[in-house]
C-alpha positions in Angstrom: 58.0 73.2 115.9 60.2 75.9 117.4 58.8 77.7 120.5 59.8 81.1 119.2 57.9 80.4 115.9 54.8 79.4 117.9 55.0 82.4 120.0 55.3 84.7 117.0 52.2 83.1 115.4 50.2 83.4 118.6 51.1 87.1 118.9 50.2 87.7 115.2 53.7 88.6 114.1 53.6 85.8 111.5 50.5 85.6 109.3 49.4 83.1 106.8 49.9 84.1 103.2 47.9 82.3 100.6 50.6 82.6 97.9 53.4 81.7 100.2 53.7 78.1 99.1 53.9 79.0 95.4 56.5 81.7 96.1 58.8 79.6 98.3 60.6 77.8 95.4 61.3 81.2 93.7 62.6 82.7 96.9 64.9 79.7 97.6 66.3 79.8 94.1 67.0 83.6 94.4 68.6 83.0 97.8 70.8 80.3 96.3 71.9 82.6 93.5 72.7 85.4 95.9 74.8 83.0 98.0 76.7 81.7 94.9 77.4 85.3 93.9 78.7 86.2 97.3 80.8 83.0 97.5 82.3 83.8 94.1 83.1 87.4 95.2 84.7 86.1 98.4 86.8 83.6 96.5 88.0 86.3 94.1 88.8 88.5 97.1 86.3 91.2 95.9 85.2 92.2 99.4 85.6 95.2 101.6 87.8 95.1 104.7 
């Protein structure tokens, strides 16, 4: 496990969340959809310079 992660847990910056495991697949799916949208926009050159 990453040292920074352990340090954050010890300092109370990261807390256990009982629904976290059931929400993770949804969050990953939404992240993938966001990435795909951004990738499509980039390929279509619809970005700000």
